N, C-alpha and C positions, 0 to 999 in steps of 0.2 A: 654624256649619256651613259658612260661606263661601258662595260662589256655585256651584251645581251645575255640573259639567262636562257639557256636552252632547256626547256622544261618537259618533263613527263609526268603525267598525273596517274596515280593508282587509286581507284575508287571513283565510281561515277554515279553515286547515289544522289539524293535530293540536293544536298549542299553544293554539289559540283556545279550546278547551274549558276549560282552566284559567283563562284570563282571564275568560271569561264567568261562570264560577262565582263568582269574586271580585267582579266588577263588579255582579253581581246583588244582592249584600248590602252594597254601599257606597252609603250615602245621598248621598254627595258626587258620585256619577257617575250620569248619566242616559243610557242607551244608546239612541240614536235609530235607527241603521241600520248594516247591515254590507254589505260588497261583496267579491266574489271573481271571478276570471276564470271560475270554475265556479259559476254561480248556483244550481244544484241543491245543491252542497256548502254554499253560504251558507245556503240555506233550511233544510237539515238541521241546521246548526250552531245556528241560533236557534229551531228548532222548540219547545224547552221554554220560550222566553222570549216571552211575549205582547206584542204591540205593537211589536216590533222590525221595521223594514222591511228589505227586501233591494233594494239598488240596484246599478246599474253603478258602476264606479269614477268615471267623469266626473260622474255624477249625485250621488254622495256628496260629491265635492269641491265641487260647485256648491251644495249644500244649505245655505241660510242658517241653518237651525236648528242646525247642527253647528259647534261652536267648536274642537274638538280631534279630531285623527285618531290613532287607535291603529294603528300600522303593524306588522302581523304577517306580512308577506310574507317570501319567502326573502331571505337576506342580499344577494344580487346586485341585488335590486330595492329595497332599503331607501332608498338615496339618491334614486332616481327618484320613489318615492311620497312621501317626505318633502318633496322640492322642489315637487311638485304641491300638497301640502297648504299649504305655506308661501306659494306663489304665490296660493292662494285665501284667504289671510289667516287661516289656522287654526294653532293650536298643534299640535305633533306629539310623540308618544311612540312610540319605536321599540323593538321587540324587539332584543336584542343580536345582532351588534355594531351600532353606530350606522350604519355603512356598510361596504362590502366593503374599502375602502381609506381610508387617512388623508386622501388628497386629496379624495375624495368627501365624507368627513365634514366637512372644512373648508368645502366648498361649502355643505353644509347649514347649518352654524352661521353662516356669513357671510350667507346668505340670510335666516336667521331674525333675525339682528341688524338687518339692513336693514329687514325687515318689522315688527319690533317684536313678534315672537311668541316663545314659549318652546319649548325642546326638551328632552324627557326621553328617557332611554334605560335599558333593562334592562341588567343585572339589578337588580331592587329587593329581592332576597333580603337584601341588606345592611341593609335597614330593619327586619328581623325581630328577634326577641328574642335569637337566637344571636349574631350579629355585634355587635349593639348592647350586649349585656351584657358581652361581651369588651372592647368599647371603653371602657365605664365602668370596668372593672377596670384598664385601662391608664391612663386619665385620672386615676383615683383613686390611682395610684402603687402598686398592689398587687404589681407585678412590678419596681418601680424603673424605672430608665432602660431602655427597650427597646433591645436590641442586635441581635437577629436574629429571623428567622421562617423556617419551611419551609411549603411548599404542595405537596401531592402528589395527583395524579389519575392512576391507572394502570388501564387496562382493555384487554381484547384487541381492542376495536374494535366499532363499532356495527352492522357488517354481520351480526353474529351474530343480531340481533333485529329490525333495522329493514328493512322490505320494500323501501325505496327509499333506500339509503344513499349514493347517488352523490355528493351535494353535500358529504359529510363528507371526500371525498378529492380535491377539486378546489380551486384557489385560492379563498381565502375560507373554507375548511374546515380540517380537521386538528384534532388535539386542542387546540392552542393557541387557535385562533380559535373553536372550538366551546365548550370548557369554560373556557378561560383567563379570559374576562370575569368569571365568578363568583369565581374565586380572586383575581385581581388587583384587582377592585373591593373585595373584602374587605380585602386587604392595604393598599390606599390608604386605606380607611376607618379601619383600625386604626393605621397607621404614617405616613400622609401620602404625598404624591406622590413619584414616582421620578425621579431625575436621570440615571442612567446604567445601562446593562445590559451584561451579558456573556453570550452565548448559545452553545449548540451544539445540533445537530439531526441527525437521520438518519431513514431509513425501512428497514424490514426486507424488504419485498417490493414488487414492481411491480404486483401485482394482488390483489384481495380477492374472496372468493366469498360471495355472498349466502346467508344461512343459513335464512331464513324467507320465507314469502309466495309469491305467484305467480311470482316471479322466482328462486326458490330454485335454487341451483346455478350461476347466471349469474355470470361474472367481470366485475369492473369495474376500470378502471385507477386506480392511485394516483399522483396528480400533486403531492402535497404531502408534507412531512416528517411522519412519524407518531410521532416521539419527540422532544420539545423540552425542553431543560433550560437553566437559566441562573441568574444572580444579578442581583437588582434592588438597586441602590444608592439607597436613599431619600434625599431631601433632608435628612432628620434625621440621616443617617449609619447608620441601621439597615440590615442586609443581609438580604434575603429570597432564599431558594433555592427555585426553582420547578421542578417536574417534571410535564410533561403528556405522556401517552403513550396511544396506541392499540396498542402493541406488547407490553404486559406482561399476565401472567395475573391477578395479584392483588397486594395489598400489605396489610400490617398497620399501615402508617404512618398517623397521624392526618391528616385532610384539611389542617388548618392548626395549627401550633404557633407561639406567640410567646414568645420568651425575653427576660427582662430580668435585670438584675443581682441582683434580690432574689427572682425567681420565674419560673415558666413557666406558660403557659396552653395548654390544648388547646381549640381553637375548633371549633364544630360545622361540618358540611358546608355550604359556602357556596352549594350548589345548593338548600338548604332554608332556611326562614325561622326555624326554632326549633332546639332541641337544647340539650344541657347543656354549659356551660363548666366546665372543670376547672382548678383552680389548685393548683400545687405550690410551696410557699414554700421559700426557702433554709433548709436544715437539717431539712426534713421529708422523709419517705420517700414518703408517700402523697398522691395528688391528692385534693382535696376539691371537690365540686360547689359552684358559686356560685349563689345565688338569682337568679332572673330579675329584672333591675333596669332594663331599658330596651328600647325597640323596640316595634313593633306586635305585639300578641298576635293569635293566630288569623288571621295574614296569609296572603295568597296572591298569585299573580302578578297584577299590576295595582295593588297598593297605592301604587306610585309616582305614580299619577294623583292621589292625594289632594292633593299639593302644588299641583296646577293649580287646585283648587277655592279655594285660599286666596291665589292670585295671587302665590305666591312662586317663586323659582328652584327647580326640582325638585332634591331631594337625590340622586335617581337621575337625574342631569341630563346635558345634552349636553357640558358641559365635562369632567365625569368620564368620560363615554363616549369622548370623543376622546382623552383622556389614556391611558385603558386601551388603546385601539386603537394609539396611538403606541408604548406600551410593548411590545405584542406585535409590531408591525412592526419595532421596533428590535431585539428579540430575534432575529427571523429574519434581519435584516440582519447582526447580529453573528455569528450562526452561519455565515452565508455568507462573511463577510470574515475571520473569526478574530480580530477586534479588538473592543474595547469600543465602544459607540455611545451618544452622548448622546441622551436623549429630547427631542424637539423641542418638547414642550408641558409645561405644568404645570397644576395646578388647586388650588383651595382644598380642604382636607380637608372632606368634606361635614358639614353640621351634624348633631348627634346627634338621636336620636328618643327622646322621653320615653316611658316605659312607658304603654301604653294599648291598648284594643281598636281595631283598625283601622276597625271600623264606626262608631266614635264619635270618631275622632281629629280634632283640630283643629290 
């Protein structure tokens, strides 16, 4: 079982409910306390979970019982909270992205290295059975040498359903920074790190109208590109085509496809942990589902914390998180300059996850 992670959570917004449900059934994780600028919100978030204390952020950082901080604040606060946790001698696991900018992310990783603590970063959906089963298929040679992939996320925008969508349309937001981490983390897990990118981007309108909630009808400014596309040149030579958009109505394209010389895979939605992997072999017309062969079963947001319990470098880790952030920033820089951009970082392809229930994983 390893040594249980004694956890404190900073940030009790909407995403915290998913993490709390997962943490509650992970024997490797002991939730000690939560903190939020709104203490009433924090109390409500942990009301179903007996024994969890509600603290101020400074008190949580100073609490000697806590060895790991789960950072669920807004992206603009990720680096600040992570650095506070590291300064207190605690490991830190951040909701994606690792920081709002690559420069801030490097500050976090440098501080962690100096302090001798570990950094993890969402998304940990790549640890589920969907992406991991596809990885096994690639590693086992079922599609031959991988040559290309496509990753597609098209929606009309979150303002149609989110009551406070402002942060999706300011720097640090947009479809690439919001949803790109799921897709790019999966592509790196499947095909390895990225060396160079070529990007293009645009936005359809300068304002968005909130569609639901108490602010319905209010217009908010759009300060970021809302349609981003590009090609990722992996170090292996494989080429991934990425399309991330808040400007389109719908698509029938698979979330991710990976193509090799001997076959093609349809990979499940990287925003989820499971799903069916489909394989079409060279010379065959129909795709066949592959049996689940790897990854955490019955996983949920927060399973990336399991690696902390066993003292190993997190597979949903800081080096992967900063590489994904570098890829996204490089795409936007390429879109602005009209030229290809070398990605400034690299990472090891994360270690695979053996098939097993997340509640009993080792």
